[in-house]
Every structure is written in C-alpha cells, then in structure tokens.
C-alpha positions as CSV (number, residue, x, y, z in Angstrom):
1,X,128.5,146.1,75.3
2,X,131.8,147.8,74.6
3,X,132.5,145.3,71.9
4,X,129.3,146.1,70.0
5,X,130.1,149.8,70.3
6,X,133.5,149.2,68.6
7,X,131.8,147.2,65.8
8,X,129.3,150.0,65.3
9,X,132.1,152.6,65.0
10,X,134.2,150.5,62.7
11,X,131.3,149.7,60.5
12,X,130.3,153.3,60.3
13,X,133.8,154.4,59.4
14,X,134.2,151.7,56.7
15,X,130.9,152.7,55.1
16,X,131.7,156.4,55.4
17,X,135.1,156.0,53.7
18,X,133.7,153.8,50.9
19,X,130.8,156.1,50.3
20,X,133.0,159.2,50.4
21,X,135.2,157.6,47.6
22,X,132.1,156.8,45.5
23,X,130.4,160.2,45.9
24,X,133.7,162.2,45.4
25,X,134.3,160.3,42.2
26,X,130.7,160.7,41.0
27,X,130.7,164.4,41.9
28,X,133.9,165.1,40.1
29,X,132.6,163.4,37.0
30,X,129.6,165.7,37.1
31,X,131.6,168.8,37.8
32,X,134.1,168.1,35.0
33,X,131.4,167.5,32.4
34,X,132.1,163.9,31.6
35,X,130.1,163.1,28.5
36,X,128.0,160.3,30.0
37,X,126.9,162.5,32.9
38,X,126.1,165.4,30.6
39,X,124.0,163.1,28.3
40,X,122.1,161.6,31.3
41,X,121.3,165.1,32.8
42,X,120.3,166.4,29.3
43,X,117.7,163.7,29.2
44,X,116.3,165.0,32.5
45,X,115.8,168.3,30.8
46,X,116.5,170.7,33.7
47,X,119.6,172.2,32.3
48,X,123.2,172.0,33.3
49,X,122.6,173.8,36.7
50,X,121.1,170.5,37.9
51,X,124.2,168.6,36.9
52,X,126.4,171.0,38.7
53,X,124.2,171.2,41.8
54,X,124.2,167.4,42.0
55,X,128.0,167.3,41.6
56,X,128.5,169.9,44.3
57,X,126.1,168.0,46.7
58,X,128.0,164.8,46.1
59,X,131.4,166.3,46.6
60,X,130.3,168.2,49.7
61,X,128.6,165.1,51.0
62,X,131.7,163.0,50.5
63,X,133.8,165.5,52.5
64,X,131.1,165.7,55.1
65,X,131.1,162.0,55.6
66,X,134.7,162.2,56.7
67,X,134.1,164.9,59.3
68,X,132.6,163.3,62.4
69,X,130.4,166.3,63.3
70,X,129.0,166.4,59.8
71,X,128.7,162.7,59.0
72,X,125.0,162.3,60.1
73,X,123.9,165.4,58.1
74,X,126.0,164.5,55.1
75,X,124.6,160.9,55.1
76,X,121.0,162.1,55.2
77,X,121.6,164.6,52.4
78,X,123.3,162.0,50.2
79,X,120.5,159.5,50.9
80,X,118.0,162.2,49.7
81,X,120.1,162.9,46.6
82,X,120.1,159.2,45.8
83,X,116.4,158.9,46.4
84,X,115.9,161.6,43.8
85,X,118.2,159.7,41.5
86,X,116.1,156.6,41.9
87,X,113.0,158.5,40.8
88,X,114.8,159.9,37.8
89,X,116.3,156.5,36.8
90,X,112.8,155.0,36.8
91,X,110.6,157.9,35.5
92,X,112.9,159.7,33.0
93,X,116.1,157.8,32.2
94,X,114.6,154.3,32.1
95,X,117.8,153.0,33.7
96,X,118.4,150.4,36.4
97,X,117.5,152.1,39.7
98,X,119.4,149.6,41.9
99,X,122.7,151.4,42.1
100,X,121.3,154.7,43.4
101,X,118.9,152.8,45.6
102,X,121.8,150.8,47.1
103,X,123.8,154.0,47.8
104,X,120.7,155.6,49.3
105,X,120.4,152.6,51.7
106,X,124.1,152.7,52.6
107,X,123.9,156.4,53.2
108,X,120.8,155.8,55.3
109,X,122.8,153.1,57.3
110,X,125.5,155.7,58.0
111,X,122.9,158.2,59.1
112,X,121.4,155.6,61.4
113,X,124.8,154.6,62.8
114,X,125.8,158.3,63.3
115,X,122.5,159.6,64.5
116,X,122.8,162.1,67.4
C-alpha cells in the first residue's frame, strides 16, 4: 500500500512539473504578444483581452501546479481552459484539437491525483 502511495505522489509531481513548464511557456507567449498567438486569438474575435486573460490563467495555473495546496484547483482550472481551447480549435480555428485535449486530460489526471 505504501508503495502505491509513493508511485501516486511521484506521478503527480512529474505531471505537475511538465504541465507547469508547458503552461508557463504558453502563457508567456500569449502575454508577450507572439505573432502566432495574436493571429489565432484575432480569429476568435473576442479582442486582445481574451488573449491576455488566457495567458494570465496559464501562468497562474503553472505556478499553482507547483504549490501543493493549490495544485488541485490549478489543475481543474487549467483543464477547463484547455476544454475551452478544444471548442475553439474545432468551432472557430479549424485546427487540430488533440494538443489542448491532451493537456486537458493530463490536467484532469493531476486534479484526480491531488483531489482533497
């Protein structure tokens, strides 16, 4: 039983660190107005506030994943952000929805592993 607990903790931390790196990078790209991000969000048509909001949520979520008390909430929020990204990829951007779907699932896995 103790062995499976260690595996769970290690798995959660590995996922949290990897996801934190991905979301921090993605959030910074949005907050620094990288051209590809601006073009994609312009296609959505909601203005630049949505680009910045998404960037802030991703950076905050990345930081939250690395704080044990916040990891569950951060993972749930990031899973929701990625679920919205899947919808936009399919309905508006006509892009491959697999990457955000994968990150939504991985964030959901962290939420499951870190559930209170």
